[in-house]
C-alpha positions as CSV (number, residue, x, y, z in Angstrom):
1,M,0.0,-0.1,-0.1
2,N,1.7,3.5,-1.0
3,N,1.2,5.8,1.5
4,E,2.0,8.9,-1.2
5,D,-0.9,7.7,-3.6
6,N,-3.4,10.7,-2.3
7,S,-5.6,10.4,-5.5
8,R,-9.3,11.3,-5.1
9,D,-10.6,9.0,-7.7
10,V,-13.0,6.7,-6.3
11,I,-12.3,3.0,-6.8
12,T,-15.1,0.9,-8.2
13,S,-13.5,-2.4,-9.1
14,V,-12.5,-5.3,-7.2
15,H,-10.1,-6.2,-9.7
16,N,-7.9,-3.1,-9.0
17,P,-4.5,-4.0,-7.6
18,R,-4.8,-2.0,-4.5
19,V,-8.2,-3.8,-3.5
20,K,-7.0,-7.1,-4.4
21,Q,-3.8,-6.4,-1.6
22,L,-6.4,-5.0,0.7
23,M,-8.4,-8.5,0.2
24,K,-5.2,-10.9,1.0
25,L,-4.4,-8.9,4.0
26,Q,-7.9,-9.5,5.3
27,Q,-8.0,-13.3,4.2
28,S,-4.3,-14.6,4.9
29,S,-2.2,-14.4,8.0
30,A,0.6,-15.3,5.4
31,E,0.3,-12.5,3.8
32,R,-0.4,-10.1,6.6
33,R,3.1,-11.6,8.2
34,K,4.8,-11.2,4.7
35,M,3.8,-7.5,4.3
36,G,3.9,-6.6,8.1
37,L,0.6,-4.8,7.7
38,F,-3.1,-5.7,8.7
39,V,-6.3,-3.8,8.2
40,V,-8.4,-2.3,10.9
41,E,-12.2,-1.6,10.5
42,G,-14.3,0.9,12.0
43,R,-14.0,4.3,14.0
44,R,-13.8,3.0,17.4
45,E,-11.1,0.1,16.4
46,L,-9.2,2.5,14.7
47,E,-9.0,5.1,17.4
48,H,-7.8,2.6,19.7
49,C,-5.2,1.3,17.5
50,I,-3.9,5.0,17.1
51,E,-3.9,5.6,20.8
52,G,-2.1,2.7,21.0
53,G,0.8,4.1,19.1
54,Y,0.6,2.1,15.8
55,A,1.1,3.8,12.6
56,V,-1.3,4.1,9.7
57,R,0.0,3.4,6.5
58,T,-3.3,4.2,4.2
59,L,-7.1,5.2,5.0
60,I,-9.5,3.5,3.1
61,L,-12.9,5.5,2.8
62,C,-16.1,5.0,1.5
63,P,-17.5,8.6,0.8
64,E,-21.0,7.2,0.3
65,L,-20.9,5.5,4.1
66,I,-18.6,7.9,6.1
67,V,-20.1,9.1,9.2
68,G,-18.4,12.1,10.9
69,E,-15.4,13.7,10.8
70,L,-12.2,12.1,9.5
71,P,-9.3,11.2,12.1
72,A,-6.6,13.4,11.9
73,I,-3.9,11.1,10.5
74,A,-1.0,12.1,8.4
75,A,-1.1,8.9,6.0
76,G,-2.4,8.4,2.3
77,Q,-6.1,7.9,1.4
78,M,-7.8,5.5,-0.9
79,E,-11.3,6.0,-1.7
80,V,-14.0,3.1,-2.8
81,S,-17.2,2.7,-3.8
82,A,-19.8,1.2,-1.5
83,Y,-19.8,-1.7,-3.6
84,V,-16.3,-2.1,-3.3
85,Y,-16.1,-1.6,0.3
86,S,-18.5,-4.4,0.8
87,K,-16.2,-7.0,-0.5
88,I,-13.1,-5.6,1.5
89,A,-14.9,-5.0,4.5
90,Y,-14.7,-7.9,7.2
91,R,-18.3,-6.8,8.3
92,G,-20.1,-4.4,6.8
93,T,-21.1,-1.8,9.6
94,T,-17.8,-0.2,9.9
95,E,-19.1,3.4,8.8
96,G,-17.3,3.4,5.8
97,L,-13.8,3.7,7.5
98,M,-10.8,1.4,7.3
99,A,-6.9,1.2,7.5
100,V,-4.1,-0.4,6.5
101,V,-1.8,-0.6,9.4
102,E,2.0,-1.3,10.2
103,A,2.2,-4.6,12.4
104,R,4.6,-4.5,15.4
105,T,5.9,-7.4,17.5
106,T,6.1,-7.1,21.3
107,R,8.3,-9.2,23.1
108,L,8.1,-10.5,26.6
109,D,11.0,-8.4,28.0
110,D,9.2,-5.1,26.3
111,L,6.4,-5.9,28.8
112,R,6.1,-2.8,31.3
113,F,3.8,-3.3,34.4
114,R,2.1,-0.6,36.5
115,T,2.7,-2.2,39.7
116,E,5.1,-4.6,41.3
117,C,2.4,-7.4,41.2
118,P,1.4,-7.6,37.5
119,L,-2.0,-9.5,36.5
120,L,-1.1,-11.7,33.6
121,L,-3.5,-13.9,31.4
122,V,-2.1,-16.5,29.5
123,L,-3.5,-18.8,26.8
124,E,-2.0,-22.0,25.2
125,S,-2.8,-22.8,21.9
126,V,-5.9,-20.9,21.6
127,E,-8.2,-22.0,18.7
128,K,-10.7,-19.7,17.6
129,P,-10.0,-16.1,16.9
130,G,-13.4,-14.9,18.4
131,N,-12.4,-16.5,22.0
132,L,-9.5,-14.6,22.0
133,G,-10.8,-11.3,21.2
134,A,-13.6,-11.7,24.0
135,V,-10.7,-12.6,26.3
136,L,-8.9,-9.5,25.4
137,R,-12.0,-7.6,26.2
138,S,-12.0,-9.1,29.6
139,A,-8.4,-8.8,30.3
140,D,-8.9,-4.8,29.2
141,A,-11.8,-4.4,31.7
142,A,-10.2,-6.3,34.3
143,G,-7.2,-4.0,34.0
144,A,-4.7,-7.0,33.2
145,D,-1.1,-5.8,32.4
146,A,-0.6,-8.3,29.6
147,V,-2.2,-11.2,27.3
148,I,0.3,-13.7,26.4
149,V,-0.8,-16.4,24.0
150,C,1.6,-19.3,23.8
151,D,1.8,-21.7,20.8
152,P,-1.0,-19.5,18.7
153,L,-3.1,-21.1,16.1
154,T,-3.8,-17.6,15.1
155,D,-2.1,-14.4,14.4
156,I,-3.4,-11.4,16.7
157,Y,-4.1,-9.2,13.9
158,N,-6.8,-11.6,12.5
159,P,-9.5,-9.3,11.6
160,N,-12.3,-11.3,13.8
161,I,-9.8,-10.9,16.7
162,I,-9.9,-7.1,16.1
163,R,-13.6,-7.0,15.7
164,S,-14.6,-9.3,18.7
165,S,-12.0,-7.5,20.9
166,I,-13.7,-4.0,19.9
167,G,-10.2,-3.0,19.5
168,A,-8.8,-4.4,23.2
169,V,-5.8,-6.0,21.0
170,F,-4.8,-2.3,20.7
171,T,-5.2,-1.4,24.3
172,V,-3.8,-4.6,26.2
173,P,-0.2,-5.7,25.7
174,C,-0.4,-9.2,23.7
175,V,2.7,-11.2,23.1
176,A,2.8,-14.5,21.2
177,V,5.6,-16.9,22.3
178,S,6.2,-20.6,23.0
179,S,5.0,-22.4,26.0
180,D,8.4,-23.2,26.9
181,E,9.9,-19.4,26.6
182,C,6.8,-18.1,28.5
183,I,7.0,-20.5,31.7
184,D,10.9,-19.8,31.7
185,W,10.2,-15.8,31.5
186,L,7.7,-16.3,34.5
187,Q,9.6,-18.6,36.5
188,R,12.8,-16.0,36.4
189,R,10.5,-13.2,37.4
190,G,8.8,-14.8,40.3
191,I,5.5,-14.7,39.0
192,Q,3.3,-17.4,40.5
193,I,1.4,-19.6,37.8
194,L,-2.1,-20.4,38.5
195,T,-3.4,-23.4,35.7
196,A,-7.1,-23.6,35.3
197,Q,-8.0,-27.3,35.2
198,L,-10.3,-29.7,36.8
199,Q,-7.6,-32.4,38.0
200,D,-5.8,-32.2,41.6
201,S,-7.1,-28.3,41.9
202,H,-8.4,-26.0,44.4
203,L,-11.3,-23.4,44.1
204,Y,-10.1,-20.3,42.5
205,Y,-11.6,-18.1,45.1
206,N,-9.6,-19.9,47.9
207,T,-6.2,-18.9,46.0
208,D,-4.2,-16.1,46.8
209,M,-4.1,-13.8,43.9
210,Q,-2.9,-10.6,45.5
211,R,0.7,-11.4,44.4
212,A,2.2,-11.3,40.7
213,T,0.4,-13.6,38.9
214,A,-0.4,-15.5,35.6
215,L,-3.8,-17.3,35.0
216,V,-3.0,-19.9,32.4
217,M,-5.9,-21.4,30.1
218,G,-5.9,-24.1,27.8
219,T,-8.4,-25.0,24.9
220,E,-12.0,-26.1,25.8
221,S,-11.2,-29.6,24.0
222,T,-8.0,-30.6,25.4
223,G,-6.8,-28.2,28.1
224,L,-3.4,-27.6,29.5
225,T,-0.3,-29.4,28.2
226,D,1.8,-31.4,31.2
227,A,4.3,-28.4,30.7
228,W,2.0,-26.3,32.2
229,R,0.3,-28.3,34.9
230,Q,4.2,-29.3,36.0
231,A,5.3,-25.8,36.0
232,A,2.3,-24.6,38.0
233,T,2.6,-22.9,41.4
234,S,-0.9,-24.0,42.1
235,H,-4.0,-25.8,40.1
236,I,-7.3,-23.9,40.4
237,R,-10.7,-24.6,39.3
238,I,-13.9,-23.0,38.8
239,P,-16.8,-25.2,40.4
240,M,-19.1,-26.7,38.0
241,L,-22.4,-27.4,39.6
242,G,-24.2,-28.7,36.3
243,R,-24.1,-31.4,34.0
244,L,-21.1,-30.0,31.9
245,D,-17.6,-29.7,33.0
246,S,-16.3,-26.8,31.2
247,L,-17.1,-23.1,30.6
248,N,-16.2,-21.2,27.4
249,V,-12.5,-20.1,27.7
250,S,-13.5,-16.3,27.5
251,V,-16.2,-16.9,30.4
252,S,-13.7,-18.8,32.5
253,A,-10.8,-16.0,32.0
254,A,-13.6,-13.3,32.8
255,I,-14.3,-15.0,36.2
256,L,-10.6,-15.6,37.1
257,L,-9.7,-12.2,36.2
258,Y,-12.4,-10.5,38.4
259,E,-11.5,-12.9,41.0
260,A,-8.0,-11.1,41.2
261,V,-9.4,-7.7,41.0
262,R,-11.7,-8.4,44.0
263,Q,-8.8,-9.7,46.1
264,R,-6.7,-7.0,45.2
265,K,-9.4,-4.2,45.7
266,A,-10.1,-5.7,49.3
267,Q,-6.7,-5.2,50.1
């Protein structure tokens, strides 16, 4: 995407090379990694993205759908018709505003905590982008210091993650690493590891979360790997009083995060 092309011509064909590039960025994680770019849709999501310090390469505008004033961004602009916008937008109701943004990589050692007792959420091999997006919203709401995604099966700039997180992917530091790297990093910093699991575990509300804590959750289908179970400071569980034996990972994450908030507010 060339940010020096500020042509006011409205693109009306999906066969336009720039439109094809946009569609690739929306659909392919490999393309996003190769180009170092991703797409943000919607005014609210874009505002969070800019506030998070991301660099906008190109604004994509649909004059027929634009609502309100344009964000004050020093970036190239590309105007498209409503038909083209409907083809490139991941969702239709994004106010006629999209942007191509430069990706960035956050590493574990880049993380900076607000207190001496950080609250981290760790997800192992998260499967569904929508779940990760919902977890990020909860992490933002609970004031978590970071979300660490171990052995990810999707990239954090997946458009469904951006959509379902309502831009929380830009407000909460998010790091993608291997489980081994994360375990080593947590242990070297003396951060307790609380793994959510049914076996050999204590009720979550009987567990001290006032110290530096990493809440670790696995997939709904297979749970956590043995590496995490063995590295854990303690195993915790949410009581299941019905016939089912698991909750959606985003629901479980919210419950555990807010227990940490409750304990810390009670200090």
